[in-house]
C-alpha positions in Angstrom: -47.9 -14.3 63.2 -47.1 -14.9 66.8 -43.5 -15.9 66.1 -43.0 -12.7 64.0 -44.5 -10.7 66.8 -42.0 -11.9 69.4 -39.1 -12.0 67.0 -37.7 -8.6 68.0 -37.8 -9.5 71.7 -36.2 -12.9 71.0 -33.5 -11.2 68.9 -32.9 -8.8 71.7 -32.7 -11.5 74.4 -30.4 -13.5 72.2 -28.0 -10.6 72.2 -28.1 -10.2 76.0 -26.1 -12.3 78.4 -28.0 -14.5 80.8 -27.1 -12.3 83.8 -28.8 -9.3 82.3 -31.8 -11.4 81.4 -32.1 -12.6 85.0 -31.5 -9.1 86.3 -34.3 -7.8 84.1 -36.7 -10.5 85.2 -35.8 -9.8 88.9 -36.4 -6.1 88.4 -39.8 -6.8 86.9 -40.8 -8.7 90.0 -38.9 -6.6 92.7 -40.0 -3.1 91.6 -43.8 -3.7 92.1 -43.1 -5.6 95.3 -41.0 -2.8 96.6 -43.6 -0.2 95.6 -46.4 -2.0 97.4 -44.2 -2.5 100.4 -43.3 1.1 100.3 -46.9 2.2 100.3 -47.8 -0.1 103.1 -44.8 0.9 105.1 -45.4 4.6 104.4 -49.0 4.3 105.6 -48.0 2.3 108.7 -45.3 4.8 109.3 -47.6 7.8 109.1 -50.1 6.1 111.4 -47.4 5.2 113.8 -45.9 8.6 113.7 -49.4 10.2 114.3 -49.9 7.8 117.2 -46.5 8.7 118.6 -47.4 12.4 118.3 -50.7 11.8 120.0 -48.9 9.9 122.7 -46.6 12.8 123.2 -49.7 15.1 123.3 -51.4 12.9 125.8 -48.4 12.9 128.0 -48.2 16.7 127.8 -51.9 17.2 128.3 -51.8 14.9 131.4 -48.9 16.9 132.8 -50.7 20.1 132.1 -53.8 18.7 133.9 -51.7 17.7 136.8 -50.3 21.3 136.9 -53.9 22.5 136.9 -54.7 20.2 139.8 -51.7 21.5 141.7 -52.9 25.1 141.0 -56.3 24.1 142.3 -54.8 22.6 145.4 -52.7 25.7 145.9 -55.6 28.0 145.3 -58.1 26.1 147.5 -55.7 26.0 150.4 -54.6 29.6 150.1 -57.2 30.7 152.7 -57.3 29.2 156.2 -60.5 27.3 157.0 -61.2 26.6 160.6 -61.3 22.9 161.2 -58.9 22.0 158.2 -55.5 21.7 159.9 -53.3 20.7 156.9 -54.0 23.5 154.5 -50.7 25.3 154.9 -48.8 22.0 154.3 -50.9 21.2 151.3 -50.3 24.7 149.9 -46.5 24.4 150.3 -46.5 20.9 148.7 -48.7 22.3 145.9 -46.3 25.2 145.4 -43.3 22.9 145.1 -45.2 20.6 142.7 -46.1 23.6 140.6 -42.5 24.9 140.4 -41.3 21.4 139.4 -44.1 21.0 136.8 -43.3 24.4 135.3 -39.7 23.5 134.9 -40.5 20.2 133.4 -43.0 21.6 131.0 -41.0 24.7 130.0 -38.7 23.0 127.6 -41.3 20.9 125.6 -43.8 23.8 125.5 -41.2 26.3 124.4 -40.0 23.9 121.8 -43.2 24.9 120.1 -44.0 21.4 119.1 -47.7 22.2 119.3 -47.4 25.8 118.3 -48.5 26.9 121.8 -45.3 28.6 123.0 -46.9 32.0 122.7 -49.7 31.0 125.1 -47.5 29.0 127.4 -44.9 31.6 128.2 -47.5 34.2 129.6 -49.2 31.5 131.6 -45.9 30.4 133.0 -44.8 33.9 133.9 -48.1 34.8 135.5 -48.0 31.6 137.6 -44.4 32.1 138.7 -45.2 35.7 139.6 -48.3 34.6 141.5 -46.3 32.1 143.5 -43.8 34.8 144.5 -46.3 37.6 145.2 -47.3 37.2 148.9 -48.8 40.7 149.1 -52.0 39.8 147.3 -55.2 39.5 149.2 -56.7 36.0 149.4 -59.5 36.9 147.0 -57.1 38.4 144.5 -54.8 35.4 144.8 -57.9 33.1 144.3 -59.0 35.1 141.2 -55.5 35.1 139.6 -55.0 31.4 140.3 -58.4 30.7 138.7 -57.3 32.5 135.6 -54.0 30.6 135.5 -56.0 27.3 135.9 -58.2 28.3 133.0 -55.1 29.0 130.8 -53.6 25.7 131.7 -56.8 23.9 131.0 -57.1 25.6 127.6 -53.4 24.7 126.9 -54.1 21.0 127.7 -57.2 21.1 125.4 -55.2 22.8 122.7 -52.4 20.3 123.0 -54.9 17.5 122.7 -56.4 19.1 119.6 -53.0 20.1 118.0 -51.5 16.7 118.5 -54.5 15.1 117.0 -55.5 13.4 120.2 -59.0 14.8 120.2 -59.3 14.1 116.4 -58.1 10.6 116.4 -59.6 8.2 114.0 -60.2 5.7 116.8 -63.6 6.5 118.5 -62.4 4.7 121.6 -59.5 7.1 121.9 -61.7 10.2 121.1 -64.3 9.3 123.7 -61.7 8.8 126.4 -59.9 12.0 125.5 -63.1 14.0 125.4 -63.9 12.7 128.9 -60.5 13.1 130.3 -59.4 16.4 128.7 -62.6 18.3 127.9 -65.4 17.2 130.3 -63.8 16.0 133.5 -61.5 19.1 133.8 -64.6 21.3 133.7 -66.3 19.2 136.4 -63.2 19.1 138.4 -62.7 22.9 138.2 -66.3 23.5 139.3 -66.0 21.1 142.2 -62.6 22.5 143.2 -63.8 26.1 142.9 -66.7 25.4 145.2 -64.4 23.4 147.5 -62.3 26.5 148.2 -64.8 29.3 148.0 -67.9 27.7 149.6 -65.8 26.0 152.4 -64.4 29.4 153.3 -67.8 31.0 153.4 -69.3 28.2 155.3 -66.5 28.4 157.8 -67.3 32.1 158.4 -69.0 32.6 161.9 -71.6 34.9 160.3 -72.5 32.4 157.6 -75.9 31.7 159.1 -76.9 35.4 159.5 -75.0 37.4 156.9 -77.1 37.8 153.9 -74.2 38.6 151.7 -72.5 35.4 152.6 -75.7 33.4 152.1 -76.2 35.1 148.7 -72.6 34.2 147.7 -73.1 30.6 148.8 -76.3 30.3 146.8 -74.7 31.8 143.8 -71.8 29.4 144.1 -74.2 26.5 144.5 -75.8 27.4 141.2 -72.3 26.7 139.6 -73.0 23.1 140.4 -75.6 23.1 137.7 -72.7 23.1 135.2 -71.6 19.8 136.6 -75.1 18.4 136.4 -75.3 19.5 132.8 -72.0 17.8 131.9 -72.8 14.4 133.5 -75.3 13.4 130.7 -72.7 14.2 128.1 -70.2 12.2 129.9 -72.7 9.3 130.2 -73.3 9.4 126.5 -69.5 9.1 125.9 -69.4 6.2 128.3 -72.3 4.6 126.6 -70.6 5.0 123.3 -67.5 3.2 124.7 -69.7 0.4 126.1 -71.4 0.0 122.7 -68.0 -0.7 121.2 -67.4 -3.4 123.7 -65.3 -1.4 126.2 -65.9 -2.1 129.9 -66.9 0.7 132.2 -63.8 2.4 133.7 -63.0 1.3 137.2 -63.1 4.8 138.5 -66.4 5.6 137.0 -68.5 4.2 139.9 -66.4 6.1 142.5 -66.6 9.2 140.4 -70.4 9.0 140.1 -70.9 8.2 143.8 -68.6 11.0 145.0 -69.9 13.5 142.5 -73.5 12.7 143.1 -73.1 12.9 146.8 -71.3 16.2 146.4 -74.2 17.5 144.2 -76.7 16.3 146.6 -74.9 18.2 149.4 -74.8 21.3 147.3 -78.4 21.1 146.5 -79.5 20.2 150.0 -77.2 22.5 152.0 -76.1 25.4 149.7 -78.6 26.0 147.0 -81.5 26.1 149.5 -79.5 28.3 151.8 -80.1 25.8 154.6 -76.5 26.1 155.7 -76.7 22.8 157.5 -73.1 21.7 156.6 -70.0 23.3 158.0 -66.9 24.3 156.0 -64.6 21.5 156.9 -67.2 18.9 156.1 -68.0 20.5 152.8 -64.2 20.8 152.1 -63.7 17.1 152.8 -66.7 16.1 150.7 -65.5 18.3 147.8 -61.9 17.0 148.2 -63.2 13.4 147.8 -65.1 14.4 144.7 -62.1 16.1 143.2 -59.9 13.1 144.0 -62.4 10.8 142.3 -62.6 13.0 139.3 -58.8 13.2 139.0 -58.5 9.5 139.3 -61.0 9.0 136.5 -59.1 11.5 134.4 -55.9 9.6 134.9 -57.6 6.3 134.2 -59.1 7.5 131.0 -55.9 9.1 129.8 -54.0 6.0 130.8 -56.5 3.9 128.7 -56.1 6.3 125.8 -52.3 6.2 126.1 -52.4 2.4 126.3 -54.6 2.3 123.2 -52.2 4.6 121.4 -49.2 2.6 122.5 -50.9 -0.5 121.3 -51.5 1.2 118.0 -47.9 2.3 117.8 -46.8 -1.2 118.6 -49.2 -2.6 116.1 -48.0 -0.1 113.4 -44.4 -1.0 114.3 -45.3 -4.6 114.1 -46.9 -3.9 110.8 -43.8 -2.1 109.7 -41.7 -5.0 110.9 -44.1 -7.4 109.3 -44.0 -5.5 106.0 -40.3 -5.2 106.2 -39.9 -8.8 107.2 -42.3 -9.9 104.6 -40.5 -7.8 102.0 -37.2 -9.2 103.2 -38.6 -12.7 103.2 -40.0 -12.3 99.7 -36.8 -10.7 98.5 -34.8 -13.5 100.1 -37.1 -16.1 98.6 -36.9 -14.3 95.3 -33.1 -13.9 95.6 -32.9 -17.6 96.6 -35.1 -18.5 93.6 -33.1 -16.3 91.3 -29.8 -17.6 92.7 -31.1 -21.2 92.3 -32.3 -20.4 88.8 -29.0 -18.6 88.1 -27.0 -21.6 89.4 -29.3 -24.0 87.5 -28.9 -22.1 84.2 -25.9 -19.7 84.2 -24.0 -21.8 86.7 -24.7 -24.9 84.7 -23.7 -23.2 81.5 -20.5 -21.9 83.2 -19.9 -25.4 84.4 -20.3 -26.8 80.9 -18.3 -24.0 79.4 -15.6 -24.5 81.9 -15.5 -28.2 81.1 -15.5 -27.4 77.3 -12.7 -24.9 77.8 -10.7 -27.3 79.8 -11.3 -30.0 77.2 -10.2 -27.5 74.6 -7.0 -26.9 76.6 -6.5 -30.7 76.8 -8.0 -31.5 80.2 -10.5 -34.4 79.6 -10.7 -35.3 83.3 -13.3 -32.7 84.3 -16.8 -34.0 85.3 -19.4 -32.1 83.4 -22.4 -33.9 84.8 -25.1 -31.7 86.3 -27.7 -33.1 88.7 -31.3 -33.3 87.6 -33.2 -34.3 84.6 -33.7 -31.1 82.6 -32.1 -30.0 79.3 -29.0 -28.8 81.0 -28.5 -32.1 82.8 -29.1 -34.0 79.5 -26.6 -31.8 77.7 -24.0 -32.3 80.5 -24.5 -36.1 80.3 -24.0 -35.9 76.5 -20.9 -33.8 77.0 -19.6 -36.2 79.7 -20.0 -39.2 77.3 -18.3 -37.2 74.5 -15.3 -36.4 76.9 -15.2 -40.0 78.0 -15.0 -41.3 74.4 -12.5 -38.6 73.5 -10.4 -39.5 76.5 -10.4 -43.1 75.5 -9.4 -42.2 72.0 -6.5 -40.0 73.1 -5.5 -42.6 75.7 -5.3 -45.2 72.9 -3.3 -42.8 70.8 -0.9 -42.0 73.6 -0.6 -45.6 74.6 0.1 -46.7 71.0 2.5 -43.9 70.6 4.3 -44.8 73.8 4.6 -48.5 72.9 5.6 -47.6 69.3 8.1 -45.1 70.6 9.6 -47.6 73.0 9.8 -50.3 70.2 11.1 -47.7 67.8 13.7 -46.6 70.3 14.8 -50.2 70.7 14.9 -50.5 66.9 16.9 -47.3 66.6 19.3 -48.5 69.3 19.7 -51.9 67.7 20.1 -50.3 64.2 22.6 -47.9 65.7 24.5 -50.7 67.3 24.4 -52.7 64.1 25.6 -49.7 62.2 28.4 -49.1 64.7 29.4 -52.8 64.7 29.2 -52.9 60.9 31.2 -49.8 60.5 33.7 -51.0 63.1 33.9 -54.3 61.2 34.4 -52.5 58.0 37.1 -50.4 59.5 38.7 -53.5 61.1 38.4 -55.3 57.8 40.0 -52.4 56.0 42.7 -52.3 58.6 43.1 -56.1 58.2 43.3 -55.7 54.5 46.0 -53.1 54.8 47.8 -55.2 57.4 47.6 -58.3 55.2 48.8 -56.3 52.2 51.5 -54.9 54.3 52.3 -58.4 55.7 52.4 -59.7 52.1 54.8 -57.0 51.2 56.8 -57.5 54.3 56.9 -61.2 53.7 58.2 -60.6 50.2 60.8 -58.2 51.5 61.6 -60.7 54.3 62.2 -63.3 51.6 64.6 -61.1 49.9 66.2 -60.1 53.2 66.4 -63.7 54.3 68.8 -64.5 51.4 70.9 -61.5 52.3 70.8 -62.6 55.9 72.0 -66.1 54.9 75.1 -64.5 53.2 75.7 -62.2 56.1 75.3 -65.0 58.6 77.9 -67.1 56.8 80.3 -64.2 56.9 79.4 -63.5 60.6 80.0 -67.1 61.4 83.6 -66.9 60.0 84.3 -63.7 61.8 82.9 -65.2 65.0 85.3 -68.2 64.7 88.2 -65.8 64.2 87.1 -63.7 67.2 86.9 -66.9 69.3 90.5 -67.7 68.4 91.6 -64.3 69.4 89.7 -64.6 72.6 91.6 -67.8 73.5 94.9 -66.1 72.8 93.9 -63.2 75.0 93.0 -65.6 77.8 96.4 -67.3 77.6 98.1 -63.8 77.7 96.1 -62.9 80.8 97.5 -66.1 82.5 101.1 -64.8 82.1 100.0 -61.5 83.6 98.5 -63.2 86.6 101.8 -65.2 87.1 103.8 -61.9 86.9 101.5 -60.3 89.5 102.1 -63.2 91.9 105.8 -62.8 91.4 105.7 -59.1 92.2 103.8 -59.9 95.4 106.6 -62.3 96.5 109.2 -59.5 95.8 107.3 -57.0 97.9 107.2 -59.6 100.7 111.0 -59.8 100.5 111.3 -56.0 100.6 109.0 -55.9 103.6 111.2 -58.4 105.4 114.3 -56.4 104.7 112.6 -53.3 106.1 111.6 -55.2 109.2 115.2 -56.4 109.8 116.6 -53.0 109.2 114.2 -51.6 111.7 115.3 -54.2 114.3 119.0 -53.4 113.6 118.4 -49.6 113.9 116.7 -50.3 117.2 119.7 -52.4 118.5 122.0 -49.6 117.3 120.1 -47.1 119.2 120.3 -49.2 122.3 124.0 -49.6 121.9 124.5 -45.9 121.3 122.6 -45.2 124.4 125.0 -47.5 126.3 128.0 -45.7 124.8 126.7 -42.4 126.2 128.1 -39.2 124.8 130.4 -41.1 122.4 127.6 -42.9 120.8 125.3 -39.8 120.3 126.1 -39.4 116.6 125.6 -43.1 116.1 122.3 -42.8 117.7 121.3 -40.1 115.3 122.2 -42.4 112.4 120.4 -45.3 113.9 117.3 -43.1 114.3 117.4 -42.0 110.6 117.9 -45.6 109.5 115.0 -46.7 111.6 112.8 -43.9 110.1 113.9 -44.9 106.6 113.1 -48.6 107.4 109.6 -47.6 108.5 109.0 -45.6 105.4 110.2 -48.5 103.2 107.9 -50.8 105.1 105.0 -48.4 104.6 105.7 -48.0 100.9 106.0 -51.8 100.6 102.6 -52.2 102.2 101.1 -49.7 99.8 102.6 -51.4 96.8 101.5 -54.8 98.2 97.9 -53.5 98.5 98.0 -52.1 95.0 99.4 -55.3 93.6 96.8 -57.3 95.5 94.0 -55.2 94.1 95.5 -55.5 90.6 95.8 -59.2 91.0 92.1 -59.4 92.1 91.1 -57.4 89.1 93.2 -59.4 86.8 91.7 -62.6 88.3 88.2 -61.2 87.8 89.0 -60.2 84.2 90.3 -63.6 83.5 87.2 -65.2 84.9 84.9 -62.9 82.8 86.9 -63.4 79.7 86.7 -67.1 80.3 82.9 -66.8 80.5 82.9 -64.6 77.4 84.9 -67.2 75.7 82.4 -69.8 76.7 79.5 -67.6 75.5 81.4 -66.9 72.3 81.6 -70.6 71.7 77.8 -70.9 72.2 77.3 -67.9 70.0 79.3 -69.4 67.3 77.3 -72.6 67.5 74.0 -70.6 67.6 74.9 -68.4 64.6 75.8 -71.5 62.7 72.3 -72.9 63.6 70.6 -69.6 62.8 72.3 -69.5 59.4 70.7 -72.9 58.7 67.3 -71.8 59.9 67.3 -68.5 58.1 67.9 -70.5 54.9 64.7 -72.4 55.7 62.8 -69.2 56.5 63.9 -67.7 53.2 62.3 -70.6 51.4 59.1 -70.4 53.5 58.8 -66.6 53.1 58.8 -67.0 49.4 55.9 -69.5 49.6 54.0 -67.2 52.1 54.4 -64.2 49.9 52.6 -66.0 47.1 49.7 -67.1 49.4 49.2 -63.7 50.9 48.8 -62.1 47.5 45.8 -64.3 47.0 44.4 -63.4 50.5 44.7 -59.7 49.8 42.5 -60.1 46.7 39.8 -62.0 48.7 39.8 -59.5 51.6 39.4 -56.6 49.2 36.2 -58.1 47.9 34.9 -58.7 51.5 35.8 -55.1 52.5 33.7 -53.7 49.5 30.6 -55.8 50.6 31.0 -54.7 54.2 31.0 -51.0 53.3 27.8 -51.6 51.2 26.2 -53.2 54.3 27.2 -50.3 56.5 25.6 -47.8 54.1 22.4 -49.9 54.1 22.3 -50.0 58.0 22.9 -46.2 58.1 19.9 -45.7 55.8 17.8 -48.0 58.0 18.9 -46.1 61.1 18.0 -42.7 59.5 14.5 -44.0 58.6 14.0 -45.4 62.1 15.0 -42.0 63.5 12.5 -40.3 61.2 9.8 -42.8 62.4 10.7 -41.9 66.0 10.4 -38.2 65.3 7.0 -38.7 63.8 6.0 -40.8 66.9 7.3 -38.0 69.2 5.3 -35.5 67.2 2.2 -37.6 67.6 2.8 -38.0 71.3 3.5 -34.3 71.8 0.2 -33.5 69.9 -1.8 -35.3 72.6 0.6 -35.4 75.6 -0.7 -32.1 77.1 -4.2 -33.6 77.5 -5.3 -34.7 80.9 -7.3 -37.9 80.6 -9.7 -39.9 82.8 -7.6 -43.0 82.5 -3.9 -43.7 82.5 -1.8 -44.2 79.3 1.2 -46.3 78.5 3.7 -43.5 78.7 2.4 -42.7 82.3 2.6 -46.4 83.1 6.2 -46.4 82.0 7.0 -43.3 84.0 5.3 -44.8 87.1 7.4 -47.9 86.8 10.6 -45.9 86.5 9.5 -43.8 89.5 8.8 -47.0 91.5 12.2 -48.5 90.6 13.9 -45.3 91.9 11.8 -45.5 95.1 12.9 -49.2 95.6 16.5 -48.2 95.1 16.1 -45.3 97.6 14.2 -46.9 100.5 14.4 -50.7 99.9 11.9 -53.2 98.6 10.0 -53.7 101.9 9.3 -50.1 102.5 8.5 -49.4 98.8 6.1 -52.3 98.7 4.1 -50.7 101.6 4.0 -47.4 99.7 2.9 -49.1 96.4 -0.2 -50.5 98.2 -1.3 -47.1 99.6 -4.3 -46.2 97.4 -3.9 -42.6 98.3 -0.2 -42.5 97.6 1.7 -41.4 94.5 1.8 -45.0 93.0 -1.9 -45.3 92.4 -3.2 -42.9 89.7 -6.7 -43.4 88.3 -6.6 -46.9 86.8 -2.8 -47.0 86.9 -1.2 -49.0 89.8 2.1 -50.8 90.5 2.0 -54.6 90.7 4.9 -56.9 91.7 5.0 -60.6 90.5 7.3 -63.5 91.2 8.3 -65.7 88.4 5.5 -68.1 89.1 2.9 -65.4 88.5 1.9 -64.8 92.2 1.1 -61.2 93.2 3.5 -59.8 95.8 2.1 -56.3 95.5 -1.2 -55.2 94.1 -1.7 -51.4 94.4 -5.3 -51.3 93.3 -6.5 -54.1 95.6 -4.2 -55.2 98.4 -6.6 -58.1 99.0 -5.3 -59.8 95.9 -1.8 -60.1 97.2 -1.0 -63.8 97.3 -3.3 -64.7 94.3 -2.0 -65.6 90.9 -2.3 -64.1 87.5 -4.0 -67.3 86.5 -6.9 -66.4 88.8 -7.6 -63.1 87.0 -10.5 -63.4 84.6 -10.1 -62.8 80.9 -6.3 -63.3 80.7 -4.1 -66.0 79.0 -1.9 -66.4 82.1 0.6 -68.8 80.5 1.2 -66.6 77.4 1.3 -63.5 79.7 4.0 -65.0 82.0 6.0 -66.3 79.1 6.0 -62.8 77.5 6.8 -61.2 80.8 9.8 -63.4 81.5 11.0 -62.8 78.0 10.8 -59.0 78.4 12.4 -59.2 81.9 15.4 -61.2 80.5 15.9 -58.3 78.0 16.0 -55.8 80.9 12.4 -54.7 80.6 9.7 -54.1 77.9 6.1 -54.0 77.0 3.6 -56.8 77.3 0.2 -56.7 75.6 -2.7 -58.8 76.6 -6.5 -58.9 77.2 -8.1 -58.7 80.6 -11.4 -57.8 82.2 -11.4 -54.3 83.7 -12.4 -54.7 87.4 -14.2 -51.4 87.3 -16.2 -51.6 84.1 -16.3 -55.4 83.9 -15.5 -55.2 80.2 -12.9 -57.1 78.3 -10.1 -54.6 77.5 -6.7 -54.7 75.9 -3.9 -53.7 78.2 -0.3 -52.7 77.7 2.0 -53.2 80.7 5.6 -52.3 81.1 7.5 -54.8 83.2 11.0 -54.6 84.6 13.2 -56.8 86.9 13.9 -56.0 90.5 17.2 -56.7 92.2 15.6 -59.4 94.4 14.4 -61.5 91.4 10.8 -60.2 91.4 9.1 -58.4 88.5 7.6 -54.9 88.8 5.2 -53.5 86.3 2.3 -51.1 85.5 -0.3 -51.3 82.8 -2.7 -49.0 80.9 -6.0 -50.1 79.5 -6.7 -49.7 75.8 -10.1 -49.6 74.1 -9.6 -52.1 71.4 -8.9 -55.8 71.7 -6.0 -57.4 69.8 -8.0 -59.8 67.6 -11.4 -61.2 67.0 -10.2 -64.6 68.0 -9.4 -63.2 71.4 -13.0 -61.8 71.7 -14.6 -65.1 70.8 -12.2 -67.1 73.1 -12.8 -64.7 76.0 -16.5 -64.8 75.4 -16.5 -68.6 75.5 -14.6 -68.6 78.7 
């Protein structure tokens, strides 16, 4: 029944987000709190506002009473009294004080705060006119001043009533205000009135004899009965204050002593018409009583103002306390709601964020919430689920990476085998064609060899004939050389004749010169003969040169022909030998042609088998490629996931990155970077390690303290088998090594796949990724026994 009753509310809440639920709960708590705080604050504000209004009324009433005192001083000093020397000064001071007070009170009273502007303006105007009117008689001035004082006193009492000062809820304030605003002003006015009028009458020289003056003094003395009647009322108010634990005002004793002495003087000297006190003495005695009364007024009003100020302060403190309490409660509530929001909505958002990131592939987020509530328990379960899922995906990625690497090597090897097989098939086909062509060529050569043998025989005969002709030509060139030599001798003879003719022509010229004029003709002839002899000599020289060159050429030709003859003899012998050998080659070519026909048949069979092998390798390569595609699809399906632990593909990439870093900056600098745990070469449980060929760690990125230790010191590993496998992979240029080892973080025996590669300095660099499953049950039992 109860469940059915709350079912609609539960259904509604199940449709609302947690934020609206918390907002509704906060509203249910905050609204009543704010309502109570508003009521308390409104009450305190009203009380404080009333107290402030009463304070303002008390200040205004006090200023009005001070104005009344100034008017009393001005009125009572308006008539000169023999024996009182400072009356004129007091009147002038009182006049200035009245003008200043009128100006100060004009603005607040005309603001009609108390609704008394209609009463204030006439009183102000009458007072200002009275101060300016110097033509009035002393008695008229005294009467008008008395009327102004009454108006001012009534205004002060009205202000006290209108502002609530006289009606205050605090009896202590009411009694003080009644004493200071209602009772004491009446006593002060009576005392002041007698101070002025009686002192003037007493100062009159005829005061002792003039019955009118005596009658006026007695009448004035009867006014003192009013003061005597007010004193019991004042005492009752004072007793009421004392009953409430308030001490007697300090000015009360002075007031009573001065007032009682004044009353006794009035009773003894004025009411009995004894006239035993003079005017100045009575003026001074009255002045003391008025001063004591004014001091008590001020003290009482000051106490009332202090009480009101304390109340205002208390109400302000209450307001501040209410506001502060409300703020504190709201802050506490807000703090509690924020804490609850963070504990619920924040926790849910944290879990939702972790779930969303996990759905997007990020399994590294930490979903653990502090505490021990249901949210914390749910977060712990989610964390365990993400951890197991991360391990599963890491195993898949690592297996896919290793399988992909092995498959890639298989594809590469298959491709190389296919290429080599196809190349071998092509080469074999080419060899078959060449062998077939050689066989045909050999057969053709065998046939050609027989023809060459015949042609060689004929060539040998022609060569022998050419050799005979060459010998004949050489002998003919010998005769030509002898003829050239004979021509050279003839040219020498011609040259000698030209020389002798030239000498004879020279002698004839000499003789003609001796003969003088008779030998002139002979001299001309001798000159011509001489010129002719010179030309013959020049021509002979040219012919000699040409014959010499021709002889040299003939000699060179003879020499070359002799060499050709020698070569021809060698050629004849060689051709004869070639003819013999070609005969042998013709016989061998016939035998080779027969053997090559058999080789062609065998190579054809081998070529057919090679092509079948090539087709099988191509099918294997195609299947390996399909396997690699499926492996890549598997890796791409989980590659976008961010895991808590490293995987084999990330280990491989880290090794490649480290190799590039070694090549860029050198091994020494790279080794320092590899051991920086905050650097880019230590990622989660992935780290770079460097081994020498004896298994000693040269670099250990996860724990630099292990540098110098050996693989054999690591718990849970078969060091000998590990190093043998590592060296084998390194000899192949790099590869994967799988082994079992104890995880230093979890202290659990885990399988690990490490990619190792050689460094240029002979060391071995590697990086491994943990896997969740061990390789065999035998390994588990063996590691457990160790």
